[in-house]
C-alpha positions in Angstrom: -63.4 54.5 58.4 -67.0 53.8 59.6 -66.4 54.8 63.0 -65.5 58.4 61.9 -68.6 59.0 59.7 -71.8 60.4 60.5 -75.3 58.8 59.5 -77.5 61.1 57.9 -80.5 62.5 59.1 -83.0 60.1 57.6 -81.1 56.9 58.4 -80.0 55.7 61.9 -77.5 53.2 62.7 -78.4 50.1 65.1 -75.8 48.5 67.2 -76.5 44.8 65.7 -74.1 43.8 62.8 -74.0 47.5 61.6 -77.7 47.2 60.1 -79.4 50.5 59.1 -82.9 51.4 59.5 -84.4 53.8 57.1 -86.7 56.4 58.8 -89.2 57.9 56.4 -90.1 61.3 57.1 -93.4 62.7 55.8 -95.5 65.9 56.6 -98.4 65.4 58.7 -101.9 64.6 57.1 -103.5 67.9 58.6 -100.4 69.8 56.9 -101.4 68.0 53.6 -104.9 68.9 53.8 -104.3 72.6 54.8 -101.9 73.1 51.9 -104.6 71.3 49.4 -107.3 73.8 50.5 -105.1 76.7 50.2 -104.3 75.7 46.7 -108.1 75.3 45.7 -108.4 78.8 46.9 -105.6 80.7 45.6 -105.7 82.7 42.7 -103.3 85.3 41.0 -104.6 88.0 38.8 -101.9 89.3 36.7 -103.9 92.0 35.4 -103.8 93.7 39.0 -100.5 95.4 40.4 -98.3 93.0 42.2 -99.4 93.7 45.7 -103.3 93.0 44.7 -102.5 90.2 42.3 -102.4 87.7 45.0 -106.0 86.7 46.1 -107.5 84.2 48.6 -111.2 83.2 47.3 -113.1 81.9 49.8 
C-alpha cells in the first residue's frame, strides 16, 4: 500500500528506512512586513458608499 500512495506537498519521503522529513513552508519576511504595513494604513469607513468606503491612509 505504501508504494501506491503519494506524499502530500508539505512532506517529502527519503529513501532511507522510510523516514519522512517535514518541510515547513512560510511566507517570506518581506511579504509579512508588507501585509503589516498595509494593515496599519487600511481603514474602512462604513458611512461612505461601498466603493468609497475602503481607504488607505498614508
